[in-house]
C-alpha positions in Angstrom: -28.9 93.6 7.5 -30.9 91.4 9.8 -33.7 93.0 11.8 -35.8 90.0 12.8 -36.0 88.8 16.4 -33.3 86.6 18.0 -35.8 84.0 19.2 -38.7 82.1 17.7 -41.3 84.9 18.0 -41.9 88.1 16.1 -43.9 91.1 17.0 -47.4 91.1 15.4 -48.5 93.6 12.8 -51.6 95.0 14.6 -51.3 98.8 14.2 -53.3 100.8 11.8 -53.0 104.4 10.7 -55.4 105.4 13.5 -53.1 103.7 16.0 -50.1 105.5 14.6 -51.9 108.8 14.6 -52.8 108.6 18.2 -49.3 107.4 19.2 -47.9 110.6 17.7 -50.6 112.8 19.3 -50.2 111.1 22.7 -46.5 111.9 22.7 -46.5 115.4 21.1 -49.6 116.9 22.5 -49.1 115.2 25.9 -47.3 116.3 28.9 -44.6 118.6 27.3 -46.7 121.7 27.0 -48.2 121.2 30.5 -44.9 120.6 32.4 -42.5 122.9 30.5 -44.5 126.1 29.7 -44.7 127.4 33.3 -41.2 126.5 34.1 -39.7 128.1 31.0 -41.8 131.3 31.3 -40.9 131.8 35.0 -37.2 131.1 34.8 -36.0 131.6 31.2 -38.2 133.5 28.7 -41.1 135.2 30.5 -44.0 135.9 28.2 -41.7 135.5 25.2 -42.1 131.8 25.8 -44.6 132.2 23.0 -41.7 132.9 20.6 -39.7 130.0 22.1 -42.4 127.6 20.9 -42.2 129.2 17.4 -38.4 128.7 17.2 -38.6 125.1 18.5 -41.5 124.4 16.0 -39.2 125.4 13.1 -36.6 122.9 14.2 -39.2 120.2 14.7 -40.6 120.9 11.2 -37.3 120.5 9.5 -36.5 117.4 11.4 -39.9 115.8 10.7 -39.4 116.2 6.9 -36.0 114.4 7.1 -37.5 111.6 9.2 -40.4 111.2 6.8 -38.1 110.5 3.8 -36.1 107.9 5.8 -39.4 106.3 7.1 -40.6 105.8 3.6 -37.3 104.4 2.4 -36.6 102.2 5.4 -39.9 101.0 7.1 -38.0 99.2 9.9 -38.1 99.2 13.6 -35.3 101.3 15.2 -36.0 104.8 14.0 -32.9 107.1 13.9 -30.6 104.1 14.7 -31.7 102.4 11.5 -31.2 105.6 9.4 -27.8 106.6 10.8 -26.5 103.0 10.8 -27.4 102.6 7.1 -25.5 105.8 6.2 -22.6 106.4 8.7 -22.1 102.9 10.1 -22.4 101.2 13.5 -20.5 103.4 15.9 -22.2 106.7 15.0 -25.5 104.9 14.9 -24.8 103.6 18.4 -23.9 107.0 19.7 -27.1 108.4 18.2 -29.3 105.6 19.5 -27.8 105.6 22.9 -28.7 109.2 23.2 -32.1 108.5 21.9 -32.6 105.8 24.5 -31.4 108.1 27.2 -33.6 110.9 25.8 -36.8 108.7 26.0 -36.0 107.3 29.4 -35.4 110.8 30.8 -38.4 112.2 28.9 -40.7 109.5 30.4 -39.4 110.3 33.9 -39.8 114.1 33.3 -43.3 113.7 32.0 -44.5 111.4 34.8 -43.0 113.8 37.4 -45.7 116.2 36.4 -48.5 113.9 37.5 -48.3 114.5 41.3 -48.5 118.3 41.2 -51.6 118.2 38.9 -53.2 115.4 40.9 -52.7 117.4 44.0 -54.5 120.4 42.4 -57.3 118.0 41.4 -57.9 116.9 45.0 -57.5 120.5 46.4 -54.0 120.0 47.9 -50.8 122.1 47.5 -48.8 121.2 44.4 -46.0 119.6 46.5 -48.4 117.6 48.7 -47.3 114.2 47.3 -43.5 115.0 47.1 -41.5 113.5 50.0 -38.2 115.3 50.9 -35.4 112.8 51.8 -31.7 113.5 52.2 -31.6 116.2 49.6 -33.9 114.4 47.1 -37.6 115.2 46.4 -39.1 111.7 46.1 -42.1 111.2 43.9 -43.7 107.9 44.7 -46.7 108.6 42.4 -44.3 108.9 39.4 -42.5 105.7 40.5 -45.8 103.6 40.8 -47.3 104.9 37.6 -44.2 104.2 35.6 -44.4 100.6 36.7 -48.1 100.4 35.9 -47.6 101.7 32.4 -44.8 99.3 31.9 -47.1 96.4 32.8 -49.7 97.6 30.4 -47.2 97.8 27.5 -45.9 94.4 28.3 -49.3 92.8 28.1 -49.8 93.7 24.4 -49.3 96.4 21.8 -52.9 96.5 20.6 -54.3 96.7 24.1 -51.9 99.6 24.9 -52.9 101.4 21.7 -56.6 101.1 22.4 -56.1 102.7 25.9 -53.9 105.4 24.3 -56.6 106.2 21.6 -59.3 106.7 24.3 -57.2 108.9 26.6 -55.7 110.9 23.7 -59.0 111.8 22.1 -60.4 113.0 25.5 -57.2 114.9 26.0 -57.5 116.8 22.7 -61.0 118.0 23.7 -59.7 119.3 27.0 -56.9 121.2 25.3 -59.5 123.0 23.2 -61.3 123.9 26.4 -58.1 125.3 28.0 -57.5 127.7 25.1 -61.1 129.0 24.9 -61.7 129.4 28.6 -58.2 130.9 29.1 -58.7 133.5 26.4 -61.8 134.7 28.1 -59.8 135.5 31.3 -56.7 136.9 29.6 -55.3 140.3 30.3 -52.6 141.5 27.9 -51.1 143.7 30.7 -50.0 140.6 32.5 -47.6 139.8 29.6 -45.6 142.9 30.2 -42.6 143.2 30.0 -42.6 140.8 27.1 -38.8 140.2 27.1 -37.8 140.2 30.8 -34.8 137.9 30.0 -34.0 139.7 26.7 -33.9 138.0 23.3 -31.4 135.4 24.6 -34.2 134.1 26.9 -36.3 133.2 23.8 -33.6 130.9 22.4 -32.7 129.5 25.8 -36.4 128.7 26.3 -36.7 127.2 22.7 -33.9 124.7 23.5 -36.0 123.5 26.5 -39.5 123.6 25.1 -38.3 121.4 22.2 -39.2 118.7 24.8 -42.8 119.3 23.8 -42.2 118.4 20.2 -40.7 114.9 20.5 -43.2 112.4 19.3 -43.2 112.2 15.5 -40.1 110.1 15.7 -41.8 107.7 18.1 -44.2 106.7 15.2 -41.1 105.6 13.1 -40.2 103.1 15.9 -43.4 101.1 15.3 -42.5 99.9 11.8 -42.5 96.2 12.7 -46.0 96.3 14.2 -47.6 98.2 11.4 -49.8 96.3 9.0 -48.6 98.2 5.9 -45.5 100.3 6.9 -44.7 101.7 3.5 -48.1 103.4 3.4 -49.0 103.8 7.0 -45.8 105.1 8.5 -45.6 108.5 6.6 -49.4 108.8 7.0 -49.1 108.1 10.7 -46.5 110.9 11.1 -48.6 113.3 9.0 -51.9 112.2 10.6 -50.6 112.7 14.2 -49.7 116.3 13.3 -53.1 116.8 11.5 -55.3 115.5 14.4 -53.2 117.4 16.9 -54.0 120.6 15.0 -57.6 119.7 14.2 -58.8 122.1 16.8 -58.6 124.9 14.3 -59.9 125.2 10.7 -56.8 126.4 9.0 -55.2 123.0 8.4 -54.7 122.4 4.6 -54.8 118.6 5.0 -57.2 117.1 7.5 -57.1 113.5 8.7 -59.3 112.3 5.9 -56.8 113.8 3.4 -54.0 112.1 5.3 -55.7 108.7 4.9 -55.9 109.2 1.1 -52.8 110.9 0.0 -52.4 110.4 -3.7 -49.3 112.4 -4.4 -46.9 111.8 -1.5 -44.1 113.8 -3.1 -46.3 116.9 -3.0 -48.9 116.3 -0.3 -46.7 114.8 2.5 -44.4 117.9 2.8 -47.4 120.2 2.4 -49.3 118.3 5.1 -46.4 118.2 7.5 -45.8 121.9 6.9 -49.4 122.9 7.6 -49.9 120.5 10.4 -46.8 121.3 12.3 -47.5 125.0 11.8 -50.9 124.7 13.4 -49.4 122.5 16.2 -47.0 125.3 16.9 -49.8 127.8 16.9 -51.7 125.6 19.4 -48.6 125.6 21.7 -48.2 129.4 21.2 -51.9 129.9 22.1 -51.6 127.8 25.2 -48.5 129.6 26.4 -50.1 133.0 25.5 -53.2 132.1 27.5 -51.0 131.2 30.5 -48.8 134.4 30.6 -51.9 136.6 30.0 -53.9 135.0 32.8 -51.2 135.2 35.5 -48.4 137.8 36.0 -44.9 136.5 35.7 -44.2 136.7 39.4 -47.3 134.5 40.2 -46.7 131.7 37.8 -46.6 128.2 39.2 -43.6 126.2 37.9 -45.3 122.8 38.4 -49.1 122.7 37.8 -49.0 126.0 36.0 -52.2 125.8 33.9 -54.4 124.5 36.8 -53.0 127.1 39.1 -53.7 129.8 36.5 -57.4 129.1 36.5 -57.4 129.2 40.3 -55.7 132.6 40.1 -58.5 134.0 38.0 -61.2 132.6 40.3 -62.3 129.8 38.0 -61.8 127.0 40.5 -64.3 124.8 38.7 -62.2 124.9 35.5 -59.1 124.0 37.5 -60.4 120.5 37.9 -61.0 120.1 34.2 -57.5 121.5 33.4 -55.9 119.2 35.9 -57.7 116.2 34.5 -56.6 117.1 30.9 -53.0 117.5 32.1 -53.1 114.1 33.8 -54.4 112.5 30.6 -51.6 114.1 28.6 -49.0 113.0 31.1 -50.2 109.4 30.9 -50.2 109.3 27.1 -46.8 110.9 26.8 -45.3 108.4 29.2 -47.0 105.4 27.6 -45.9 106.3 24.0 -42.4 107.2 25.2 -42.0 103.9 26.9 -43.4 102.1 23.8 -40.8 103.8 21.5 -38.0 103.2 23.9 -38.6 99.5 24.2 -38.7 99.1 20.4 -35.4 101.0 20.0 -33.7 98.9 22.7 -35.0 95.7 21.0 -33.7 96.8 17.6 -30.2 97.4 19.0 -30.3 94.2 20.9 -30.9 92.3 17.7 -27.7 93.7 16.3 -25.9 92.5 19.5 -24.7 96.0 20.2 -26.8 95.6 23.4 -27.2 92.2 25.0 -29.5 90.1 22.6 -31.8 89.0 25.4 -33.2 92.5 25.3 -34.7 91.7 21.9 -36.8 88.7 23.1 -40.4 88.7 22.2 -43.0 87.1 24.4 -44.7 84.1 22.8 -48.2 85.1 24.0 -48.2 88.9 24.2 -45.9 89.4 21.1 -44.1 92.3 22.8 -40.4 92.8 23.5 -41.1 92.2 27.2 -37.5 92.3 28.4 -36.7 95.7 26.8 -40.1 97.0 28.0 -39.6 96.0 31.6 -35.9 97.1 31.7 -36.6 100.6 30.4 -39.7 100.9 32.5 -37.8 100.2 35.7 -35.1 102.7 34.7 -37.7 105.4 34.1 -39.4 104.7 37.4 -36.2 104.9 39.4 -35.1 108.2 37.7 -38.6 109.7 38.2 -38.5 108.8 41.8 -35.3 110.8 42.6 -34.8 113.5 39.9 -36.5 116.9 39.6 -38.1 118.0 36.3 -35.6 120.8 35.6 -32.6 118.5 35.6 -34.3 116.0 33.3 -35.6 118.5 30.7 -32.3 119.9 29.6 -30.8 116.4 29.2 -33.8 115.4 27.1 -33.4 118.4 24.8 -29.7 117.9 24.2 -30.2 114.2 23.3 -33.1 115.0 21.1 -31.4 117.8 19.2 -28.2 115.7 18.7 -30.2 112.8 17.3 -32.1 115.1 14.9 -28.9 116.8 13.9 -27.4 113.4 13.0 -30.4 112.4 11.0 -30.3 115.6 8.9 -26.6 115.0 8.1 -27.3 111.3 7.3 -29.9 112.3 4.8 -27.5 114.6 2.9 -24.8 111.9 2.7 -27.4 109.3 1.8 -28.7 111.3 -1.2 -25.3 112.3 -2.5 -23.0 109.4 -1.7 -24.9 106.2 -1.4 -25.7 104.4 -4.6 -29.3 103.9 -5.6 -30.0 101.8 -8.6 -27.0 102.9 -10.6 -23.2 102.9 -10.1 -21.5 103.9 -6.9 -20.2 107.5 -6.7 -16.4 107.9 -7.1 -14.2 108.7 -4.2 -13.6 112.3 -5.5 -17.3 112.9 -5.4 -17.5 111.7 -1.8 -14.7 113.9 -0.8 -16.3 116.9 -2.4 -19.6 116.2 -0.6 -17.8 115.6 2.7 -16.0 119.0 2.3 -19.3 120.8 1.7 -20.9 119.1 4.7 -17.9 120.0 6.9 -18.1 123.6 5.9 -21.9 123.7 6.7 -21.3 122.1 10.1 -18.3 124.4 10.9 -20.1 127.5 9.9 -23.2 126.5 12.0 -21.1 125.9 15.0 -19.2 129.1 14.5 -22.4 131.1 14.3 -23.5 129.5 17.6 -20.2 130.2 19.3 -20.1 133.9 18.1 -23.7 134.4 19.4 -22.8 133.0 22.8 -19.5 135.0 23.1 -20.8 138.3 21.9 -24.5 138.6 21.0 -24.0 142.0 19.3 -21.3 140.8 16.9 -23.5 141.1 13.9 -20.7 141.0 11.4 -19.4 137.7 12.6 -22.9 136.3 12.6 -23.6 137.5 9.1 -20.3 136.0 7.8 -20.9 132.6 9.4 -24.5 132.5 8.0 -23.2 133.6 4.5 -20.6 130.8 4.5 -23.2 128.1 5.4 -25.6 129.4 2.7 -22.9 129.5 0.1 -21.7 126.0 0.9 -25.3 124.7 0.6 -25.8 126.4 -2.7 -22.4 125.1 -4.0 -23.4 121.5 -2.8 -26.7 121.8 -4.8 -25.1 123.1 -8.0 -21.8 121.1 -8.2 -22.6 117.7 -6.7 -24.7 115.0 -8.3 -27.3 113.0 -6.3 -26.7 109.3 -6.7 -29.8 108.2 -4.6 -32.8 110.2 -5.7 -36.1 109.0 -3.9 -38.9 107.8 -6.2 -41.9 108.0 -3.7 -41.3 110.8 -1.3 -38.3 113.2 -0.9 -37.6 116.1 1.3 -38.6 119.3 -0.6 -36.0 122.0 -1.4 -33.2 119.5 -0.9 -30.4 120.1 0.3 -31.5 123.4 1.8 -34.0 121.9 4.2 -31.6 119.3 5.9 -28.8 121.9 5.8 -31.1 124.4 7.6 -32.0 121.6 10.1 -28.3 121.1 10.8 -27.9 124.8 11.5 -31.0 125.3 13.6 -30.3 122.2 15.7 -26.7 123.3 16.3 -27.9 126.7 17.3 -30.4 125.4 19.8 -27.8 123.0 21.2 -25.6 126.0 21.9 -28.3 127.5 24.1 -28.3 124.7 26.7 -26.4 125.1 30.0 -23.0 123.7 31.0 -24.4 120.8 33.2 -26.3 119.4 30.2 -23.1 119.2 28.2 -21.2 117.6 31.1 -23.8 114.9 31.5 -23.8 114.4 27.7 -20.0 114.1 27.6 -20.0 111.6 30.5 -22.7 109.5 28.8 -21.0 109.6 25.4 -17.7 108.5 27.0 -19.5 105.7 28.8 -21.3 104.4 25.7 -18.1 104.6 23.7 -16.3 102.4 26.2 -19.3 100.0 26.2 -19.1 99.9 22.4 -15.4 99.1 22.4 -15.4 96.4 25.1 -18.8 94.8 24.5 -20.5 95.8 21.3 -17.5 95.3 18.9 -16.6 91.8 20.2 -20.3 90.8 20.3 -21.1 92.0 16.8 -17.8 90.4 15.4 -18.8 87.1 17.1 -22.3 87.3 15.5 -20.8 88.0 12.0 -18.4 85.0 12.4 -21.4 82.8 13.3 -23.3 84.1 10.3 -20.4 83.0 8.0 -20.7 79.4 9.1 -21.8 76.9 6.4 -25.6 76.7 6.0 -26.1 80.0 7.8 -26.4 82.0 4.6 -29.4 79.9 3.5 -31.2 80.7 6.8 -30.4 84.4 6.5 -31.7 84.6 3.0 -34.9 82.9 4.1 -35.3 85.4 6.9 -34.7 88.4 4.6 -37.3 87.0 2.2 -39.8 86.5 5.0 -39.2 90.1 6.1 -39.7 91.5 2.6 -43.0 89.5 2.3 -44.2 90.7 5.7 -44.3 94.4 4.6 -46.3 93.6 1.4 -50.0 94.1 1.8 -51.9 90.7 1.7 -53.9 91.6 -1.4 -50.8 92.4 -3.4 -49.0 89.3 -2.0 -51.9 87.1 -3.2 -51.9 88.8 -6.6 -48.1 88.1 -6.8 -48.6 84.5 -5.9 -51.3 84.1 -8.5 -49.2 85.6 -11.2 -46.3 83.3 -10.3 -48.5 80.3 -10.9 -49.5 81.3 -14.4 -47.7 79.5 -17.2 -44.9 81.4 -18.7 -44.8 82.1 -22.4 -42.0 80.4 -24.3 -39.4 82.6 -26.1 
């Protein structure tokens, strides 16, 4: 499989573990918690938004473990597209990656839409001061202009963008700590009553939407081609992002220094991810708790909720600090989101599933400039016209679908794709497929029963029991043909099976319009695949079969393998190869 650029130039390996850590932080502890908490609390969950973050955190934890195993096995640009393509083939990979591309573009637009309300609070203006009504649309020119400015920054260089992100991210983390401490001082538990104004269903409806705050660890996986040592730094970057995000407490079992020196990845990476994501979730829960205890539900601001909350408790001086912190988070979220989107688009362009000119790398800046500019303009236009509420649900459905596919891909990859030994027989594949089908069917049935009749406990218990029994049977009766040697998901196959079930359940909590847009988008990308991608990839394969092409491809594959070997080891290998070989 060829992943190099179509033209003469490659992206430079300039990112370190610190860069990756801050990329993950910038996305995950960025705009999400600032722009979703007030909206979800006031319209879906009430003070129980605290529990919504806990449910979403469980889903994010399960997905991050699956991503980490794939990132170690396949340190290549493309993220979920690479993983699903290697397991299920091109079409399902295209459906997954097309939804990921849409997810990131909409997430970038949704995040940057939060800039104008917080900026208005910073300059003592009403939250809607910079929103311009026009023919039924609420135009946000701030969002439009900032999207284009961030696009220009990303086009000019990866290292330059990363340096800017590091500075803003570290300042943002300090301000988040301030929000929690200052907010707790002014909290009144009575403001959080009643705790379940929208009943228990509101918790899960809110969880499906606040999952928007957890996207970010997958963005680190998209940077594989620009990482100096991807096999070491990618999993550490995912872990480190979670560690630093949660470093505002003392309960983290693995700090960032531990992340930089993991000696036993099979043990320490899952423990680190578990502890770090747990504390990240606690951070989100604390921030949402502070918000709902500072302000009664009826007085919550849906836009600049945290800044408005400090004004409500007569801490106007703190409002400016909060607004500044929110603006930093919004900028870093958008920057990292656009970075990840451009790398995914470039990876798909190289496979000719999208037009290959999207994979062009600038000879001077070493960035995929066509992909960066294209997705930046798309985000800017969407942010100009579309409100946050419409964007957030579409982001969640695309994210949850992609994570659902990655969990399924990991199960099939372990059981049905050959590692170093013989390929599994067809009977074995059929048995694994049957078990996976039962797990998926039982998970969907559980979700449907819950939606139709929330009190139908017998039906819910039966569906859960069937899914658990199928997972146990899969574990006991099917052999794994591709066991990882460095890092593997713990408690396999129970963790990815649970990820499938939880993501399916959260998908079921989204509203009908989100599914309508998802169906229209999936239909469109399927037609695009049939009429453009399939002919284009067939033409590319035919060209690859021409005489002399195989030699070039083999040289490109060798160059790619060498590019992921640390220089010290590469020099040692070269020295070893020059030593005289002993005669038999």
